[in-house]
C-alpha positions as CSV (number, residue, x, y, z in Angstrom):
1,M,83.7,14.5,102.9
2,K,83.2,17.9,101.3
3,D,86.2,20.0,100.0
4,K,85.8,22.7,102.7
5,Y,86.3,20.1,105.4
6,T,89.4,18.8,103.7
7,H,90.9,22.3,103.4
8,N,90.0,23.2,107.0
9,L,91.5,19.9,108.2
10,I,94.8,20.5,106.3
11,D,95.0,24.1,107.6
12,G,94.2,23.0,111.2
13,L,96.8,20.3,111.3
14,D,99.5,23.0,111.0
15,E,98.6,24.0,114.5
16,T,98.9,20.6,116.0
17,E,101.8,19.2,118.0
18,L,104.8,17.9,116.1
19,L,104.9,14.2,117.0
20,K,105.6,11.1,115.0
21,L,102.9,9.2,113.2
22,D,103.3,6.7,110.4
23,F,100.1,7.4,108.4
24,D,100.7,4.6,105.9
25,E,100.3,2.0,108.7
26,L,96.9,3.3,109.7
27,I,95.1,2.9,106.4
28,D,94.2,0.4,103.7
29,D,94.6,1.1,100.0
30,D,91.1,-0.2,99.2
31,E,89.7,2.3,101.7
32,L,91.6,5.1,100.1
33,N,89.9,4.5,96.8
34,E,86.5,5.2,98.4
35,L,87.6,8.7,99.6
36,V,86.9,11.9,97.7
37,V,89.6,13.9,99.4
38,D,93.1,15.1,98.7
39,I,94.6,12.2,100.6
40,D,98.3,12.9,99.6
41,N,98.0,16.4,101.1
42,I,96.3,15.1,104.2
43,K,99.0,12.4,104.7
44,K,101.7,15.0,104.2
45,K,100.2,17.4,106.8
46,T,99.2,14.6,109.2
47,H,102.6,12.8,109.4
48,E,104.3,13.5,112.8
49,K,101.4,15.6,114.0
50,I,98.9,13.4,115.8
51,G,100.8,11.9,118.6
52,I,102.2,8.4,119.2
53,K,99.9,7.6,122.1
54,N,96.8,7.9,119.9
55,I,98.0,5.4,117.3
56,R,96.4,2.4,119.0
57,K,92.9,4.0,119.0
58,Y,93.2,5.2,115.4
59,K,94.3,1.9,114.1
60,K,90.9,0.5,115.1
61,K,88.9,3.0,113.0
62,A,88.1,2.9,109.4
63,V,90.2,5.6,107.7
64,I,87.1,7.6,106.6
65,K,86.0,7.9,110.2
66,F,89.7,8.6,111.3
67,I,89.8,11.6,109.0
68,A,86.3,12.7,109.7
69,T,86.8,12.6,113.4
70,I,89.9,14.8,113.2
71,A,88.2,17.2,110.9
72,L,85.2,17.6,113.1
73,I,87.3,18.1,116.2
74,L,89.3,20.8,114.4
75,L,86.2,22.5,112.9
76,I,83.7,22.2,115.8
77,G,85.9,22.0,118.9
78,T,85.1,19.7,121.8
79,P,81.7,19.9,123.5
80,I,82.3,21.2,127.0
81,T,80.3,21.3,130.2
82,L,81.9,23.4,132.9
83,A,81.6,22.7,136.6
84,F,82.9,23.7,140.1
85,V,83.8,21.2,142.8
86,N,86.0,21.0,145.9
87,N,86.9,24.7,145.6
88,F,88.2,24.2,142.0
89,Y,86.6,24.9,138.7
90,Y,86.5,22.2,136.1
91,K,86.0,21.8,132.4
92,Y,84.2,18.5,131.6
93,D,85.0,17.1,128.1
94,D,82.0,15.0,127.3
95,N,83.7,13.5,124.3
96,S,86.3,11.7,126.5
97,G,85.2,12.1,130.1
98,N,88.3,14.2,130.9
99,I,88.2,16.6,133.8
100,L,90.4,19.7,133.4
101,E,91.2,21.7,136.5
102,S,91.3,25.5,136.8
103,K,92.0,27.6,139.9
104,K,90.1,30.6,138.6
105,P,86.4,30.9,137.9
106,I,85.1,29.6,134.5
107,Y,82.3,31.3,132.7
108,I,80.0,29.9,130.0
109,L,77.3,31.1,127.7
110,K,73.9,31.2,129.4
111,E,72.1,29.9,126.3
112,P,72.7,29.6,122.6
113,I,72.0,32.6,120.4
114,V,70.6,32.4,116.9
115,K,70.3,35.1,114.2
116,E,68.6,34.5,110.8
117,I,69.8,36.0,107.5
118,N,69.1,35.3,103.8
119,G,67.1,32.1,104.5
120,G,69.8,30.7,106.8
121,E,71.2,31.3,110.3
122,I,74.2,31.8,112.4
123,K,74.1,30.1,115.8
124,I,76.4,30.7,118.8
125,I,76.4,27.3,120.5
126,N,78.7,28.1,123.4
127,A,81.3,30.6,124.7
128,T,83.8,29.8,127.5
129,V,86.1,32.1,129.4
130,T,89.0,30.5,131.3
131,E,92.4,31.6,132.7
132,D,95.2,31.3,130.2
133,E,97.0,28.2,131.4
134,S,100.3,29.0,129.6
135,Y,100.9,32.0,131.9
136,E,100.1,29.8,135.0
137,D,102.7,27.3,133.7
138,F,105.3,30.1,133.3
139,Y,105.0,31.4,136.8
140,D,104.3,28.2,138.7
141,G,106.0,25.6,136.5
142,L,109.7,25.3,135.5
143,L,110.4,28.9,136.4
144,H,108.6,28.7,139.7
145,P,111.2,30.6,141.8
146,L,111.7,33.3,139.2
147,G,108.0,33.6,138.6
148,K,107.3,34.0,142.3
149,F,110.1,36.6,142.7
150,I,108.7,38.6,139.8
151,S,105.2,38.3,141.2
152,Y,106.4,39.6,144.6
153,I,108.4,42.5,143.2
154,Y,105.4,43.7,141.1
155,G,102.9,43.1,143.8
156,G,101.5,40.0,142.1
157,Y,100.5,39.2,138.6
158,E,97.2,38.8,136.8
159,P,97.4,36.3,134.0
160,P,95.3,36.9,130.9
161,S,92.1,34.9,130.1
162,D,91.0,33.0,127.0
163,I,87.7,33.2,125.3
164,N,86.5,30.5,122.9
165,I,83.3,30.7,120.9
166,D,81.7,27.7,119.1
167,Y,79.4,28.5,116.2
168,T,77.5,27.0,113.3
169,I,76.5,28.6,110.0
170,S,73.6,27.0,108.1
171,N,72.2,27.6,104.6
172,I,73.1,31.3,104.1
173,S,72.9,32.3,100.5
174,G,74.4,35.3,98.7
175,F,77.6,35.7,100.7
176,K,81.1,34.3,100.2
177,Y,83.2,36.0,102.8
178,I,82.9,36.2,106.5
179,K,84.8,38.1,109.2
180,M,84.4,37.6,112.9
181,D,85.5,40.1,115.6
182,I,85.4,39.3,119.3
183,I,84.9,42.5,121.3
184,A,86.0,42.3,125.0
185,N,85.2,45.3,127.2
186,G,84.9,47.5,124.2
187,K,88.2,46.4,122.6
188,N,88.5,44.3,119.4
189,I,90.7,41.4,120.5
190,T,90.7,39.2,117.4
191,N,90.1,39.1,113.6
192,H,88.9,35.9,112.1
193,D,88.5,35.9,108.3
194,K,87.2,33.0,106.2
195,E,86.3,32.6,102.6
196,Y,84.1,29.8,101.5
197,D,82.5,28.6,98.3
198,T,79.2,28.6,100.2
199,L,78.2,29.5,103.7
200,S,76.2,26.3,104.3
201,N,76.6,23.8,107.1
202,I,79.8,25.1,108.6
203,S,80.9,24.5,112.2
204,G,83.8,26.2,113.8
205,C,85.4,27.7,116.9
206,I,87.3,31.0,117.3
207,G,89.1,32.3,120.3
208,S,91.5,35.0,121.6
209,T,93.3,36.1,124.7
210,F,92.4,39.2,126.7
211,Y,93.0,40.8,130.1
212,S,90.0,40.4,132.3
213,E,88.1,43.3,134.1
214,E,85.8,43.2,137.0
215,N,82.6,43.0,134.9
216,N,83.6,41.6,131.5
217,K,81.3,42.3,128.6
218,F,81.6,40.4,125.3
219,K,80.2,40.8,121.9
220,L,80.8,38.9,118.6
221,I,80.4,40.9,115.4
222,V,80.0,38.9,112.3
223,T,80.5,40.7,108.9
224,L,79.3,39.0,105.7
225,M,80.4,40.2,102.3
226,D,78.9,39.2,98.9
227,S,80.7,39.0,95.5
228,D,80.1,42.7,95.0
229,K,81.8,43.5,98.3
230,K,78.6,44.7,99.9
231,T,78.5,43.9,103.6
232,K,76.0,42.9,106.3
233,K,76.8,42.9,110.0
234,L,75.3,40.8,112.8
235,E,76.0,41.5,116.5
236,F,75.8,38.8,119.2
237,D,75.8,40.0,122.8
238,L,77.3,37.2,124.8
239,E,75.7,36.8,128.2
240,L,77.9,34.6,130.4
241,E,77.4,32.9,133.8
242,K,79.7,31.3,136.3
243,A,80.0,27.5,136.0
244,K,77.8,25.3,138.2
245,S,79.1,22.6,140.6
246,V,79.5,19.0,139.6
247,E,77.2,18.1,142.5
248,E,74.5,20.5,141.2
249,Y,75.1,19.3,137.7
250,N,74.6,15.7,138.8
251,E,71.9,16.4,141.3
252,N,68.9,15.2,139.4
253,I,70.4,12.5,137.2
254,P,71.1,8.9,137.9
255,K,74.6,8.1,139.3
256,D,76.6,5.7,141.3
257,T,80.1,5.8,142.9
258,E,82.6,3.0,143.0
259,N,86.4,3.1,143.3
260,N,86.3,6.9,143.8
261,I,84.7,7.4,140.4
262,T,81.1,8.6,140.0
263,I,79.4,7.6,136.8
264,S,76.3,9.6,135.8
265,A,73.8,9.1,133.0
266,I,71.9,11.7,131.0
267,T,69.0,9.7,129.6
268,K,66.2,10.4,127.0
269,E,63.5,8.2,125.6
270,E,62.4,8.4,122.0
271,K,59.7,6.8,119.9
272,N,59.7,3.0,119.3
273,N,60.8,2.3,122.8
274,Q,64.4,3.6,122.3
275,L,66.2,4.7,125.5
276,Y,69.5,6.6,125.1
277,A,72.0,7.0,127.9
278,E,75.0,9.4,127.7
279,L,77.6,8.5,130.4
280,I,79.8,10.7,132.4
281,A,82.7,9.7,134.7
282,V,83.9,12.1,137.3
283,P,86.6,11.4,140.0
284,T,85.6,12.1,143.6
285,L,89.2,12.9,144.7
286,Q,91.6,15.6,143.7
287,N,94.8,14.5,141.9
288,F,92.9,11.5,140.5
289,N,93.4,12.3,136.9
290,F,92.2,10.3,133.9
291,E,90.5,10.6,130.5
292,V,87.8,8.0,129.6
293,D,88.9,5.8,126.7
294,S,85.7,3.8,126.7
295,F,82.7,2.8,128.8
296,G,82.3,-0.9,128.9
297,R,84.3,-2.7,126.3
298,D,86.4,-1.0,123.7
299,I,84.1,0.4,121.1
300,Y,86.2,-1.0,118.2
301,D,86.5,-4.6,119.5
302,N,83.1,-5.7,118.2
303,K,82.5,-7.8,121.3
304,G,79.4,-6.0,122.6
305,S,79.4,-3.1,125.0
306,N,79.1,-5.1,128.3
307,I,76.7,-2.4,129.5
308,F,73.2,-3.6,130.4
309,L,69.8,-2.3,131.2
310,V,67.8,-4.4,133.7
311,D,64.0,-4.0,134.3
312,S,61.9,-4.7,137.4
313,N,61.5,-8.3,136.3
314,E,65.2,-8.9,136.0
315,N,65.1,-8.9,132.2
316,K,68.5,-7.8,130.9
317,I,69.4,-6.3,127.5
318,E,72.9,-5.2,126.3
319,G,73.4,-1.6,125.1
320,E,74.5,-0.8,121.6
321,Y,77.1,1.8,120.9
322,V,75.7,4.9,119.2
323,E,77.9,5.9,116.3
324,D,79.0,9.5,116.9
325,D,82.2,11.1,115.5
326,M,82.5,13.4,118.5
327,K,81.6,11.1,121.4
328,N,82.2,7.5,122.5
329,N,79.9,7.6,125.6
330,I,76.3,7.1,124.2
331,F,74.4,3.8,124.3
332,K,71.0,2.8,123.0
333,F,68.6,0.2,124.5
334,D,65.4,-1.2,122.9
335,T,63.0,-1.3,125.9
336,T,60.2,-3.1,124.1
337,G,58.4,-5.5,126.5
338,M,60.5,-4.2,129.5
339,K,58.9,-2.9,132.7
340,K,60.1,0.2,134.6
341,P,61.9,1.1,136.8
342,F,65.2,0.3,135.0
343,T,68.8,-0.2,136.4
344,L,71.8,0.6,134.3
345,E,74.8,-1.7,134.9
346,I,78.3,-0.6,134.0
347,N,80.9,-3.2,134.9
348,E,84.1,-1.6,133.6
349,I,85.5,1.5,132.1
350,S,88.8,2.0,130.3
351,V,90.7,5.2,131.2
352,I,93.9,6.9,130.0
353,N,96.3,8.1,132.6
354,E,96.8,11.9,132.7
355,N,99.8,13.9,134.1
356,N,102.3,11.1,133.6
357,S,105.7,11.0,135.2
358,R,108.2,8.9,133.1
359,V,110.6,6.2,134.2
360,K,113.8,5.7,132.4
361,I,114.5,2.1,131.2
362,S,118.0,0.9,130.2
363,L,118.3,-2.8,129.1
364,P,121.4,-5.0,128.5
365,K,123.3,-5.1,125.3
366,L,122.6,-8.3,123.4
367,K,124.0,-9.9,120.3
368,F,121.7,-10.9,117.4
369,G,119.9,-14.1,118.4
370,Q,120.7,-13.8,122.1
371,S,118.1,-13.8,124.9
372,L,118.3,-13.1,128.7
373,E,116.0,-13.9,131.6
374,L,115.8,-10.6,133.5
375,N,113.0,-10.4,136.0
376,K,113.5,-6.7,136.5
377,K,110.9,-4.9,138.6
378,V,110.0,-1.4,137.7
379,D,107.9,1.0,139.8
380,I,106.0,3.4,137.5
381,E,103.9,5.2,140.1
382,N,103.2,8.9,139.6
383,K,103.1,10.5,143.0
384,N,100.9,13.4,141.6
385,N,98.2,11.1,140.2
386,L,96.3,8.8,142.6
387,L,95.2,6.6,139.7
388,T,98.6,5.1,139.4
389,K,98.8,4.3,143.1
390,E,96.3,1.5,142.6
391,N,98.6,-0.4,140.3
392,H,102.1,0.7,139.4
393,N,104.4,-2.3,139.1
394,V,105.9,-3.8,135.9
395,I,108.2,-6.7,135.6
396,I,110.5,-7.1,132.6
397,N,110.7,-10.9,132.5
398,K,112.8,-11.6,129.4
399,V,114.6,-9.7,126.7
400,E,115.7,-11.0,123.3
401,R,117.3,-9.6,120.1
402,N,116.1,-11.3,117.0
403,N,114.4,-10.9,113.6
404,I,110.9,-9.5,113.5
405,D,109.4,-9.1,110.0
406,G,112.9,-8.7,108.5
407,L,114.0,-6.1,111.1
408,D,116.7,-6.3,113.7
409,S,114.5,-6.1,116.8
410,Y,114.7,-6.0,120.6
411,I,111.8,-8.0,122.1
412,I,110.8,-7.3,125.7
413,E,108.3,-9.5,127.6
414,I,106.3,-7.5,130.2
415,E,104.3,-8.7,133.1
416,Y,101.8,-6.7,135.3
417,P,101.9,-8.6,138.6
418,N,99.1,-6.7,140.3
419,N,96.6,-7.0,137.5
420,K,95.1,-10.3,138.8
421,N,94.1,-8.9,142.2
422,S,93.4,-5.3,141.5
423,N,90.3,-3.5,140.2
424,F,92.7,-1.3,138.3
425,K,94.4,-3.3,135.6
426,I,97.2,-1.8,133.4
427,L,96.5,-2.5,129.8
428,D,99.4,-0.8,128.1
429,L,102.3,1.7,128.6
430,D,103.2,5.1,127.2
431,L,106.6,4.6,125.5
432,G,109.0,7.2,124.4
433,Y,112.6,8.1,123.4
434,P,114.9,8.7,126.4
435,F,115.2,12.4,127.1
436,F,118.5,11.9,128.8
437,L,120.4,11.2,125.6
438,L,120.1,11.7,121.9
439,P,118.2,8.8,120.2
440,F,121.0,8.0,117.8
441,I,123.7,7.6,120.5
442,D,124.5,4.0,121.5
443,T,121.0,2.6,121.1
444,Y,119.5,4.0,117.9
445,Y,116.0,2.6,117.1
446,S,113.4,3.5,114.5
447,S,110.2,2.7,116.3
448,I,108.6,1.0,119.3
449,S,105.4,-1.0,119.4
450,Q,103.6,-3.1,122.1
451,S,100.8,-5.5,122.5
452,Y,97.8,-5.1,124.8
453,A,97.9,-6.9,128.1
454,N,96.2,-10.3,127.7
455,S,94.2,-12.4,130.2
456,E,97.4,-13.6,131.8
457,S,98.5,-9.9,132.4
458,K,101.4,-10.1,130.0
459,S,102.3,-8.1,126.9
460,S,105.3,-7.5,124.7
461,I,107.3,-4.5,123.5
462,I,109.2,-4.6,120.2
463,V,111.9,-2.1,119.6
464,D,113.1,-1.9,116.0
465,L,116.9,-1.3,115.9
466,Q,116.9,-1.1,112.1
467,D,115.0,1.2,109.9
468,Q,113.0,-0.2,107.0
469,N,115.1,2.0,104.6
470,D,118.4,1.0,106.1
471,H,119.4,-1.5,103.4
472,N,123.1,-1.3,104.1
473,Y,122.8,-2.4,107.8
474,T,125.7,-4.7,108.7
475,G,125.9,-4.5,112.5
476,R,124.0,-7.6,113.6
477,D,127.0,-9.0,115.5
478,K,127.6,-5.8,117.4
479,P,125.9,-6.0,120.8
480,K,123.1,-3.5,121.2
481,G,120.8,-2.5,124.1
482,V,117.9,-0.2,124.3
483,K,116.9,2.8,126.4
484,F,113.5,4.4,126.5
485,T,110.9,5.8,128.9
486,I,107.7,4.3,130.1
487,S,104.7,5.4,132.2
488,P,101.3,3.7,132.7
489,Y,99.0,4.7,129.9
490,T,95.6,2.8,129.8
491,Y,93.9,1.2,132.8
492,S,90.8,-1.0,132.9
493,I,88.8,-0.3,136.0
494,N,86.2,-2.7,137.4
495,G,83.5,-1.0,139.4
496,N,80.1,-2.6,139.1
497,W,78.3,0.7,138.9
498,R,74.5,0.5,139.3
499,L,72.4,3.5,138.2
500,N,68.7,3.5,139.1
501,L,66.6,5.0,136.3
502,D,63.4,5.9,138.0
């Protein structure tokens, strides 16, 4: 990884959410020796900033891919396709399969723009304009009554909009400094300065907030400066168009719908009989919110994809994952000796539940070495997300307080009773500190971990009641319980989707 990526990664992490992450548990010392990066600085900046719910996924990656993936996301931004369906506009994140809803029109760049300079080029890959969601949350969220009152008094409110521009800079020589100005309706709305050792192979995203007008006009002005402070300007006129519908987007590509989820495939054939399929999953119902974790089997399990291509003679081959730091939805098939037409078989997808509501869990106080059969049923349905309606029951079968790896731990056996008969199987839960009390009162704990649901639809949760650094801990005989929150996190969905590739 080049130094500029490291520095951009470190700078970008300052903008991420402050959540807990134990970086040391994610990496191996032998792997660290292979990295030419400032790992101590990255660790310092990364700690408590990635998000506890992503730990399971990152643990399965080699550390170099872990760091590279974060760096690329921060530098490039997420590839976006925008769409309109059921009277709502949507952003489709083709890295994850997530569909993001917007009540106002979304606009995208009609086509990429390229300008050449000094043997290299600057390319505007995409530009998107959406309503600023933070203002929507202010008026319609927690302050709903106040927001509506203010809106009524002032005759309504018009929230600002956001513009985001994705760009690449390739092989430009003779310049070291770059400034980017976004012009919206004749006004400069942002200043973006960057200094690099070289303007070669850089990807990035800039953005700003502005107040929309009836016919918005946008321009990006790029100013380059050499070591003698001589400047050169490039102007990009950004021509935008309203997003297309999901139906129109999917109109001419293979697709199939099962369990209220439509899976589509963007395919291309290359030399040597290589067929590539990029998969997209879109819910057919409103309030059916998810983010695709993986198509087929988990990409990091090394058990094959469980996605197949079948030819007209019923010959079947399994797809191979295509390594891509920005996507997890591309598969490759070697079609040598196979006869068209083909059918693409997707038997399962793994999705992450979005828009979670949380359930508070309070479990009995136990002495060290004590266990208790509980059989406590917990309903974790989120009324605002139809995904959880399909499977939302959890049974806490047994609790025990004992020694786990030298720590005073509370062990919880979990059962998912509806996993056996439902096409929607809960794989794991989203766990958190209870928001109704401070974590150090009554039931202090240092961390929570859990296992994945096994074939018998059972898993376990381990709550550490003692910190690794707490060498003076003497309270083993004092009864302790635990309190935390849960919501359904990952589901495996069986669908038997069949896409005809004519």
